[in-house]
RODO-99090 format. One line per field, with one value per atom (N, C-alpha, C): residue number from 1; atom name; z, x, y. Coordinates in pm, whole numbers, plus 50000, padded with zeros to 5 digits. Atoms other than C-alpha are relative to their C-alpha. Layout:
REM residues N
seq <- c(NUM	...)
atom <- c(CA	...)
z <- c(Z	...)
x <- c(X	...)
y <- c(Y	...)
END
This chain:
REM residues 266
seq <- c(1	1	1	2	2	2	3	3	3	4	4	4	5	5	5	6	6	6	7	7	7	8	8	8	9	9	9	10	10	10	11	11	11	12	12	12	13	13	13	14	14	14	15	15	15	16	16	16	17	17	17	18	18	18	19	19	19	20	20	20	21	21	21	22	22	22	23	23	23	24	24	24	25	25	25	26	26	26	27	27	27	28	28	28	29	29	29	30	30	30	31	31	31	32	32	32	33	33	33	34	34	34	35	35	35	36	36	36	37	37	37	38	38	38	39	39	39	40	40	40	41	41	41	42	42	42	43	43	43	44	44	44	45	45	45	46	46	46	47	47	47	48	48	48	49	49	49	50	50	50	51	51	51	52	52	52	53	53	53	54	54	54	55	55	55	56	56	56	57	57	57	58	58	58	59	59	59	60	60	60	61	61	61	62	62	62	63	63	63	64	64	64	65	65	65	66	66	66	67	67	67	68	68	68	69	69	69	70	70	70	71	71	71	72	72	72	73	73	73	74	74	74	75	75	75	76	76	76	77	77	77	78	78	78	79	79	79	80	80	80	81	81	81	82	82	82	83	83	83	84	84	84	85	85	85	86	86	86	87	87	87	88	88	88	89	89	89	90	90	90	91	91	91	92	92	92	93	93	93	94	94	94	95	95	95	96	96	96	97	97	97	98	98	98	99	99	99	100	100	100	101	101	101	102	102	102	103	103	103	104	104	104	105	105	105	106	106	106	107	107	107	108	108	108	109	109	109	110	110	110	111	111	111	112	112	112	113	113	113	114	114	114	115	115	115	116	116	116	117	117	117	118	118	118	119	119	119	120	120	120	121	121	121	122	122	122	123	123	123	124	124	124	125	125	125	126	126	126	127	127	127	128	128	128	129	129	129	130	130	130	131	131	131	132	132	132	133	133	133	134	134	134	135	135	135	136	136	136	137	137	137	138	138	138	139	139	139	140	140	140	141	141	141	142	142	142	143	143	143	144	144	144	145	145	145	146	146	146	147	147	147	148	148	148	149	149	149	150	150	150	151	151	151	152	152	152	153	153	153	154	154	154	155	155	155	156	156	156	157	157	157	158	158	158	159	159	159	160	160	160	161	161	161	162	162	162	163	163	163	164	164	164	165	165	165	166	166	166	167	167	167	168	168	168	169	169	169	170	170	170	171	171	171	172	172	172	173	173	173	174	174	174	175	175	175	176	176	176	177	177	177	178	178	178	179	179	179	180	180	180	181	181	181	182	182	182	183	183	183	184	184	184	185	185	185	186	186	186	187	187	187	188	188	188	189	189	189	190	190	190	191	191	191	192	192	192	193	193	193	194	194	194	195	195	195	196	196	196	197	197	197	198	198	198	199	199	199	200	200	200	201	201	201	202	202	202	203	203	203	204	204	204	205	205	205	206	206	206	207	207	207	208	208	208	209	209	209	210	210	210	211	211	211	212	212	212	213	213	213	214	214	214	215	215	215	216	216	216	217	217	217	218	218	218	219	219	219	220	220	220	221	221	221	222	222	222	223	223	223	224	224	224	225	225	225	226	226	226	227	227	227	228	228	228	229	229	229	230	230	230	231	231	231	232	232	232	233	233	233	234	234	234	235	235	235	236	236	236	237	237	237	238	238	238	239	239	239	240	240	240	241	241	241	242	242	242	243	243	243	244	244	244	245	245	245	246	246	246	247	247	247	248	248	248	249	249	249	250	250	250	251	251	251	252	252	252	253	253	253	254	254	254	255	255	255	256	256	256	257	257	257	258	258	258	259	259	259	260	260	260	261	261	261	262	262	262	263	263	263	264	264	264	265	265	265	266	266	266)
atom <- c(N	CA	C	N	CA	C	N	CA	C	N	CA	C	N	CA	C	N	CA	C	N	CA	C	N	CA	C	N	CA	C	N	CA	C	N	CA	C	N	CA	C	N	CA	C	N	CA	C	N	CA	C	N	CA	C	N	CA	C	N	CA	C	N	CA	C	N	CA	C	N	CA	C	N	CA	C	N	CA	C	N	CA	C	N	CA	C	N	CA	C	N	CA	C	N	CA	C	N	CA	C	N	CA	C	N	CA	C	N	CA	C	N	CA	C	N	CA	C	N	CA	C	N	CA	C	N	CA	C	N	CA	C	N	CA	C	N	CA	C	N	CA	C	N	CA	C	N	CA	C	N	CA	C	N	CA	C	N	CA	C	N	CA	C	N	CA	C	N	CA	C	N	CA	C	N	CA	C	N	CA	C	N	CA	C	N	CA	C	N	CA	C	N	CA	C	N	CA	C	N	CA	C	N	CA	C	N	CA	C	N	CA	C	N	CA	C	N	CA	C	N	CA	C	N	CA	C	N	CA	C	N	CA	C	N	CA	C	N	CA	C	N	CA	C	N	CA	C	N	CA	C	N	CA	C	N	CA	C	N	CA	C	N	CA	C	N	CA	C	N	CA	C	N	CA	C	N	CA	C	N	CA	C	N	CA	C	N	CA	C	N	CA	C	N	CA	C	N	CA	C	N	CA	C	N	CA	C	N	CA	C	N	CA	C	N	CA	C	N	CA	C	N	CA	C	N	CA	C	N	CA	C	N	CA	C	N	CA	C	N	CA	C	N	CA	C	N	CA	C	N	CA	C	N	CA	C	N	CA	C	N	CA	C	N	CA	C	N	CA	C	N	CA	C	N	CA	C	N	CA	C	N	CA	C	N	CA	C	N	CA	C	N	CA	C	N	CA	C	N	CA	C	N	CA	C	N	CA	C	N	CA	C	N	CA	C	N	CA	C	N	CA	C	N	CA	C	N	CA	C	N	CA	C	N	CA	C	N	CA	C	N	CA	C	N	CA	C	N	CA	C	N	CA	C	N	CA	C	N	CA	C	N	CA	C	N	CA	C	N	CA	C	N	CA	C	N	CA	C	N	CA	C	N	CA	C	N	CA	C	N	CA	C	N	CA	C	N	CA	C	N	CA	C	N	CA	C	N	CA	C	N	CA	C	N	CA	C	N	CA	C	N	CA	C	N	CA	C	N	CA	C	N	CA	C	N	CA	C	N	CA	C	N	CA	C	N	CA	C	N	CA	C	N	CA	C	N	CA	C	N	CA	C	N	CA	C	N	CA	C	N	CA	C	N	CA	C	N	CA	C	N	CA	C	N	CA	C	N	CA	C	N	CA	C	N	CA	C	N	CA	C	N	CA	C	N	CA	C	N	CA	C	N	CA	C	N	CA	C	N	CA	C	N	CA	C	N	CA	C	N	CA	C	N	CA	C	N	CA	C	N	CA	C	N	CA	C	N	CA	C	N	CA	C	N	CA	C	N	CA	C	N	CA	C	N	CA	C	N	CA	C	N	CA	C	N	CA	C	N	CA	C	N	CA	C	N	CA	C	N	CA	C	N	CA	C	N	CA	C	N	CA	C	N	CA	C	N	CA	C	N	CA	C	N	CA	C	N	CA	C	N	CA	C	N	CA	C	N	CA	C	N	CA	C	N	CA	C	N	CA	C	N	CA	C	N	CA	C	N	CA	C	N	CA	C	N	CA	C	N	CA	C	N	CA	C	N	CA	C	N	CA	C	N	CA	C	N	CA	C	N	CA	C	N	CA	C	N	CA	C	N	CA	C	N	CA	C	N	CA	C	N	CA	C	N	CA	C	N	CA	C	N	CA	C	N	CA	C	N	CA	C	N	CA	C	N	CA	C	N	CA	C	N	CA	C	N	CA	C	N	CA	C	N	CA	C	N	CA	C	N	CA	C	N	CA	C	N	CA	C	N	CA	C	N	CA	C	N	CA	C	N	CA	C	N	CA	C	N	CA	C	N	CA	C	N	CA	C	N	CA	C	N	CA	C	N	CA	C	N	CA	C	N	CA	C	N	CA	C	N	CA	C	N	CA	C	N	CA	C	N	CA	C	N	CA	C	N	CA	C)
z <- c(50091	57570	49870	50091	57335	49877	50132	56980	49927	50041	56764	49850	50130	56406	49887	50092	56130	49878	50098	55856	49861	50112	55538	49852	50150	55166	49931	50033	54961	49892	50100	54754	50103	49892	54911	49948	50042	54917	50039	50009	55016	50120	49860	55372	50121	49930	55565	50123	49899	55805	50057	49988	55796	50096	49937	55895	50150	49836	56197	50059	49895	56354	50057	49965	56343	50062	49930	56431	50143	49871	56723	50071	49935	56831	50048	49946	56808	50106	49893	56998	50113	49868	57276	50037	49954	57262	50054	49950	57300	50130	49889	57605	50000	50038	57479	50008	49999	57553	49911	50128	57230	50004	50038	57145	49847	50159	56778	49984	50029	56625	49838	50105	56335	49895	50076	56103	49872	50106	55836	49984	49971	55788	49938	50023	55619	50137	49854	55981	50001	49994	55876	50085	49891	56180	50098	49905	56394	49991	50019	56226	50004	49970	56207	50140	49847	56588	50058	49982	56579	50030	49978	56593	49859	50132	56303	49949	50071	56286	50092	49910	56378	50019	49964	56343	50159	49894	56662	50116	49883	56883	50042	49947	57110	49979	50017	57094	49883	50111	56792	49987	50014	56682	49949	50044	56484	50129	49879	56823	50073	49918	56992	49935	50073	56713	49992	50029	56688	50164	49820	57105	49970	50026	57000	49930	50081	56736	50049	49906	56967	50132	49898	57206	49965	50046	56994	49975	50023	56885	50092	49865	57221	50105	49919	57375	50124	49888	57607	49961	50028	57660	49910	50083	57388	50090	49923	57496	50080	49912	57716	49945	50061	57614	50091	49898	57930	49985	50026	57762	49988	50029	57698	50098	49914	57927	49907	50055	57818	49827	50149	57447	49939	50022	57444	50014	50000	57329	50019	49998	57362	49949	50054	57162	49977	50020	57155	50106	49937	57410	49946	50073	57205	50014	49970	57305	49873	50148	56997	50037	50002	56934	49836	50114	56682	49901	50091	56374	49932	50093	56129	49894	50127	55839	50043	49958	56079	49986	50009	56033	49849	50128	55655	49989	50030	55734	50074	49943	55965	49915	50085	55666	49998	50034	55579	50106	49883	55930	50054	49941	55998	49907	50098	55702	50032	49966	55837	50150	49810	56189	50011	49974	56365	50053	49981	56365	49932	50047	56147	49979	50019	56097	50145	49861	56455	50096	49899	56591	50064	49972	56572	50129	49892	56778	50117	49828	57063	50038	49964	57075	50083	49989	57118	50128	49873	57352	50124	49866	57678	50005	49993	57569	49976	50013	57512	50140	49885	57892	50033	49949	57915	49871	50073	57603	49981	50063	57437	49873	50110	57104	49990	50046	56915	49889	50156	56566	49941	50042	56370	49800	50130	56069	49891	50087	55787	49901	50106	55533	49863	50144	55137	49927	50057	55095	50008	49965	55114	50045	49996	55230	50141	49901	55550	50119	49922	55771	49983	50043	55646	50064	49927	55715	50147	49868	56062	50064	49954	56099	50031	49988	56008	50078	49913	56218	50152	49860	56507	50067	49957	56448	50014	49985	56535	49854	50105	56245	49905	50072	55953	49934	50096	55770	49894	50116	55420	49940	50046	55335	49829	50116	54959	49939	50050	54782	49875	50100	54520	49877	50138	54197	49931	50082	53951	50052	49991	54027	50164	49822	54426	50018	50006	54357	49950	50062	54144	50115	49876	54452	50080	49903	54668	49981	50012	54525	50060	49923	54624	50124	49848	54981	50033	49970	54995	50018	50042	54872	50130	49870	55133	50123	49866	55424	50001	50026	55288	50040	49972	55302	50161	49862	55650	50085	49929	55774	50002	50034	55642	50077	49980	55721	50157	49899	56015	50108	49875	56203	49948	50065	56149	50044	49969	56348	49946	50065	56151	49917	50095	55998	49958	50067	55785	50046	49952	55956	49886	50115	55635	49898	50108	55379	50004	49984	55404	49882	50102	55105	50038	49958	55145	49890	50114	54943	49925	50128	54766	49985	50044	54599	49935	50048	54576	49907	50121	54309	49873	50104	54105	49939	50041	53932	49949	50025	53797	50177	49853	54208	50039	49945	54288	49923	50071	54041	50049	49948	54168	50154	49881	54503	50009	50043	54379	49965	50059	54200	50127	49908	54512	50102	49925	54704	49970	50060	54479	49966	50055	54397	50125	49884	54761	50124	49893	54996	50023	49973	54925	50102	49939	55101	50129	49857	55369	50003	49977	55500	49929	50048	55334	50113	49889	55606	49915	50025	55579	49965	49996	55643	49887	50114	55345	50057	49940	55413	49846	50129	55184	49974	50031	55016	50060	49977	55161	50006	50021	55072	50135	49911	55320	50111	49901	55597	50028	49993	55482	50022	49934	55529	50118	49848	55853	50093	49934	55946	49997	49984	55806	50096	49896	56088	50100	49897	56323	50062	49902	56434	49935	50116	56335	49947	50079	56150	50085	49922	56432	50107	49919	56602	49999	50069	56387	49991	49977	56496	49862	50128	56245	49872	50103	55957	49950	50048	55733	50021	49994	55747	50140	49874	56114	50035	49959	56138	49954	50075	55909	50079	49949	56087	50147	49883	56427	49978	50028	56258	49973	50015	56148	50122	49861	56487	50065	49974	56599	49934	50078	56342	50042	49958	56457	50150	49826	56838	49958	50040	56692	49954	50051	56537	50102	49919	56847	50134)
x <- c(49897	50647	49995	49988	50802	50032	49993	50791	50092	49908	51057	49942	50123	50887	50097	49908	51131	49893	50079	50930	50097	49936	51088	49951	50025	51115	50085	49879	51400	49985	50050	51200	49976	50018	51207	49880	50074	50936	49815	50114	50661	49907	50028	50595	50004	49962	50791	50013	49940	50895	49875	50163	50528	49966	50081	50410	50048	49920	50678	49957	49983	50633	49826	50155	50216	49941	50024	50240	50035	49912	50458	49884	50072	50219	49845	50115	49906	50021	49988	50034	50017	50018	50111	49882	50135	49774	49917	50078	49646	50058	49936	49847	50129	49890	50186	50099	49867	50533	50076	49948	50707	50137	49893	51067	50018	50003	51119	50187	49864	51487	50025	49956	51581	50144	49861	51811	50027	49986	51851	50086	49901	52112	49951	50063	51883	49916	50046	51712	49865	50144	51363	49917	50097	51210	50013	49951	51430	49934	50071	51320	49866	50164	50944	50001	50034	50979	50062	49999	51054	50168	49860	51456	50017	49972	51525	50105	49844	51911	50027	49948	52011	50082	49850	52350	50054	49947	52355	49966	50029	52230	50102	49894	52498	50023	49985	52455	49880	50092	52275	50061	49980	52238	50140	49857	52580	50114	49942	52747	50018	50016	52594	50006	49928	52661	50114	49850	53038	50033	49936	53038	49962	50042	52886	50111	49898	53126	50134	49863	53433	49989	50000	53327	50027	49992	53321	50148	49845	53698	50075	49953	53778	49972	50020	53634	49927	50098	53366	49878	50136	53011	49897	50090	52765	49895	50122	52452	50019	50000	52583	50017	50016	52507	50034	50007	52605	50101	49876	52882	49969	50030	52690	49842	50099	52395	49895	50097	52077	49958	49994	52073	49868	50137	51722	49914	50072	51494	49851	50172	51097	49940	50081	50851	49870	50120	50487	49952	50006	50492	50096	49881	50755	50137	49835	51118	50032	49933	51324	50166	49833	51718	50029	49956	51803	50081	49922	51981	50076	49947	52214	50101	49893	52484	50089	49917	52693	49962	50001	52549	50030	49963	52619	50181	49863	52984	50036	49953	52973	49970	50040	52852	50114	49866	53206	50031	49957	53293	49924	50094	52997	50011	49970	53064	50094	49872	53401	50011	49994	53283	49984	50017	53289	49876	50146	52919	49927	50068	52820	49858	50122	52468	49931	50055	52388	50057	49949	52530	49904	50137	52183	49937	50088	52042	50054	49907	52314	49952	50037	52218	49878	50145	51870	49933	50035	51841	49967	50052	51829	49894	50132	51554	49896	50126	51334	49922	50030	51255	49908	50081	51124	49918	50094	50912	49911	50091	50597	50061	49996	50703	50130	49900	51048	49993	50005	50983	50093	49854	51291	49954	50007	51271	50117	49911	51484	50026	49946	51677	49924	50074	51533	50133	49905	51804	49969	50005	51861	50092	49835	52229	49976	49999	52387	49918	50085	52175	49845	50144	51846	49995	49966	52010	50017	50009	52082	49865	50135	51731	49932	50051	51594	50019	49924	51814	49949	50007	51711	49854	50149	51298	49946	50085	51041	49907	50130	50791	50047	50001	50805	49907	50086	50585	50067	49971	50599	49914	50078	50475	49998	49967	50388	49913	50105	50266	49914	50089	49997	50050	49941	50202	50052	49967	50312	50143	49889	50688	50018	50006	50624	49976	50046	50431	50103	49865	50715	50111	49920	50929	50017	50043	50766	50073	49932	50942	50130	49875	51277	50021	50001	51206	49943	50053	51010	50161	49902	51322	50120	49915	51539	49986	50068	51304	50035	49994	51310	50159	49842	51744	50010	49969	51736	49921	50075	51478	50086	49921	51694	50104	49835	52044	50030	50011	51993	49919	50128	51645	49910	50081	51444	49857	50145	51153	49943	50062	51113	49884	50161	50745	49984	50067	50616	49849	50093	50336	49875	50102	50167	50069	49975	50189	49900	50052	50056	49991	49990	49934	49932	49970	49992	49985	50013	49920	49901	50113	49605	49931	50110	49390	49912	50124	49076	49921	50098	48957	50100	49939	49224	49978	50035	49108	50155	49870	49451	50052	49936	49605	49927	50070	49296	50034	49937	49400	50108	49883	49744	49973	50026	49619	49936	49999	49431	50115	49905	49698	50092	49910	49924	49930	50067	49657	49988	50039	49581	50144	49878	49976	50061	49933	50060	49930	50085	49802	50025	49929	49917	50099	49893	50217	49994	49989	50148	49862	50131	49870	50001	50015	49741	49928	50066	49621	49844	50136	49255	50016	49989	49356	50088	49932	49488	50023	50019	49631	49980	50020	49493	50094	49880	49690	49921	50032	49659	50097	49895	49887	49980	49986	49776	50012	49940	49833	50135	49848	50190	50061	49962	50224	50043	50021	50124	50151	49871	50352	50141	49858	50648	50060	49986	50622	50059	49945	50720	49888	50104	50406	49941	50026	50288	49832	50156	49941	49907	50096	49752	50018	50070	49781	49922	50096	49569	49859	50107	49204	49923	50136	48901	50062	49943	49107	50002	49982	49108	50116	49853	49468	50015	50018	49449	49943	50065	49189	50060	49922	49362	50103	49892	49676	49932	50042	49470	49932	50088	49262	50148	49867	49647	50043	49964	49759	49908	50094	49463	50013	49942	49552	50086	49864	49885	49986	49980	49782	49936	50061	49536	50082	49903	49802	50108	49900	50003	49953)
y <- c(50023	53331	50137	49904	53569	49981	50028	53585	50098	49951	53697	50029	49995	53842	50065	49898	53974	50021	49967	54168	50033	50033	54114	50029	49988	54198	50053	49943	54240	50105	49864	54507	50090	49867	54861	50042	49942	55070	49916	50088	54786	50014	49995	54906	49918	50112	54697	50102	49953	54967	50083	49970	55106	49913	50117	54779	49952	50077	54713	50125	49867	55071	49960	50005	55036	49854	50133	54656	50013	50043	54710	50135	49898	55027	49947	50052	54839	49896	50105	54560	50046	49952	54782	50069	49943	54953	49871	50184	54537	49976	50054	54517	49941	50067	54384	50087	49938	54454	49973	50022	54521	50076	49940	54560	49996	49982	54700	50009	50000	54634	50053	49955	54858	49984	50104	54635	50067	49952	54893	50131	49876	55142	50111	49870	55393	50052	49963	55410	50053	49956	55451	49981	50030	55293	50116	49899	55509	50138	49853	55820	49982	50000	55697	50034	49982	55688	50137	49865	56058	50045	49997	56037	50052	49955	56275	49973	50037	56229	49882	50119	55882	50000	49997	55953	50072	49951	56162	49916	50085	55887	49936	50051	55774	49860	50154	55383	49971	50055	55231	49853	50188	54858	49976	50019	54860	49994	50007	54940	49874	50115	54661	49878	50102	54412	49996	49994	54490	49949	50079	54399	49878	50179	54047	49957	50071	54015	49988	50014	54115	49879	50132	53866	49888	50120	53572	49995	49987	53684	49970	49954	53741	49874	50116	53405	50043	49965	53592	49957	50060	53482	50093	49942	53552	50043	49917	53759	50105	49889	53996	50129	49836	54352	50106	49889	54538	50083	49922	54705	50154	49873	55004	50010	49963	55147	50105	49922	55298	50041	49985	55210	49971	50021	55100	50177	49842	55427	49937	50023	55452	50093	49918	55583	49974	50067	55551	49883	50129	55299	49880	50113	55084	50018	49995	55008	49977	50034	55008	50000	49966	54974	50086	49923	55242	49937	50032	55233	50128	49890	55461	49946	50019	55485	49880	50116	55248	49893	50141	54951	49950	50034	54978	49964	50011	55013	49811	50105	54672	49883	50110	54450	49881	50080	54336	49949	50062	54278	49898	50091	54087	49825	50138	53841	49944	50080	53749	49979	50030	53746	49792	50140	53392	49970	49991	53245	50115	49849	53530	49994	50019	53393	50055	50028	53420	50106	49874	53745	50050	49930	53914	49901	50075	53615	50001	50023	53599	50159	49881	53995	50008	49998	53931	49930	50095	53642	50046	49949	53823	50048	49904	54039	49903	50077	53772	49977	50008	53725	50118	49866	54108	50028	49895	54135	49855	50112	53952	49989	49962	54074	50041	49904	54163	49988	50006	54278	50073	49959	54327	50053	49914	54559	49962	50036	54429	50086	49950	54599	49945	50080	54553	49931	50103	54272	49897	50127	53928	49960	49995	53970	49921	50091	53852	50068	49954	54118	49902	50052	53953	49809	50146	53585	50028	49984	53723	50003	49999	53821	49891	50087	53506	49865	50102	53293	50046	49989	53489	50015	49974	53490	49870	50106	53259	50008	49982	53378	50141	49952	53570	50091	49959	53831	50111	49961	53939	50129	49867	54290	49997	49975	54292	50088	49905	54569	49938	50045	54522	50035	49985	54553	49897	50134	54314	49951	50011	54338	49979	49992	54346	49827	50091	54023	49882	50116	53826	49991	50023	53924	49869	50088	53683	49841	50127	53356	49999	49970	53495	49996	50004	53569	49867	50129	53211	49898	50106	53030	50056	49952	53244	49931	50068	53147	49849	50130	52798	49953	50022	52805	50001	49980	52947	49859	50107	52683	49849	50098	52402	49991	50000	52519	50082	49928	52769	50000	49990	52770	49939	50104	52465	50070	49964	52620	50113	49863	52938	49968	50038	52971	50158	49887	53225	50040	50006	53378	50033	49942	53546	50096	49888	53778	50103	49899	54105	50083	49944	54278	50176	49896	54642	50127	49906	54984	49986	50061	54850	50113	49897	55121	49916	50057	55016	50031	49963	55200	49948	50056	55016	49853	50121	54703	49914	50085	54610	49948	50010	54632	49887	50093	54427	49866	50119	54150	49927	50012	54164	49935	50038	54089	49857	50158	53793	49901	50078	53660	49936	50017	53680	49893	50099	53495	49854	50107	53245	49909	50087	53151	49960	50003	53168	49925	50039	53037	49912	50155	52692	49983	50037	52744	50098	49954	52996	50108	49920	53235	50125	49848	53543	50072	49969	53742	50103	49956	53875	50138	49839	54230	50065	49947	54447	50153	49885	54767	50089	49897	55056	50115	49904	55300	50165	49850	55690	50069	49907	55954	50099	49921	56172	49943	50035	55953	49982	49998	55897	50095	49839	56273	50022	50019	56257	49907	50091	55956	50045	49959	56150	50099	49866	56408	49917	50086	56097	49930	50065	55963	49872	50128	55612	50004	50028	55557	49995	50014	55422	50065	49890	55742	50090	49928	55901	49913	50071	55790	50031	49986	55726	50029	50030	55633	49868	50146	55316	49961	50051	55286	49944	49998	55316	49874	50090	55086	49851	50123	54808	49942	50023	54826	49923	50072	54741	49860	50140	54460	49876	50127	54303	49964	50033	54322	49897	50093	54153	49841	50103	53875	49946	50015	53859	49916	50018	53816	49847	50138	53519	49906	50103	53337	49975	50033	53356	49938)
END
């Protein structure tokens, strides 16, 4: 059975895309078939997969969502995505649907679409038969695209940087998830909170991590794995390779442990 998981946080720079890419690659290395979806007009996931100029890619997520919107206005069957061929790209064993700046231009169109909250769900539904996991890398916002992701998902992962303002933002995310559960997706679950970019030398960061665990453990799982901060690994990743491709480092090991936790919960 396929699981669709959104990786969300309205705050940028907390490791959403890094988590999505490395979770996807780790799951593939563990024998799973994975489709990643770049739901951010900044296209960081697309670039992280090795495509330096996303605007040059012929077919992107915005094109596919526009097709779904057009089908609704023209009364055609939702979920058909065969208007374009060969729109799924692959890198590091992971299939993915790329993004670009075109996605930002689609936001107003989506806001006025029929059944606007369920457009992404309709697009992704046919793929559930072909994949074990669909991972959605959400943009840093709680707007209409994130609402679409929550509606399309079975579960949510919330990466939280071990910083004061990162911890403070968890409340808003939990409220958005609760609203989606009540009005759009009764089966949506929070799989857990993942603490990222933890500097083991910083007593303050360790205390922030403890605060997150204390405040939210009653409501959702806090993953046992924490992702350590590593500037050197971040530089390597900027060259278009996932962290888990670099062996024998603590960040790679952490993401592999995290992927195993995700599998154990599924």
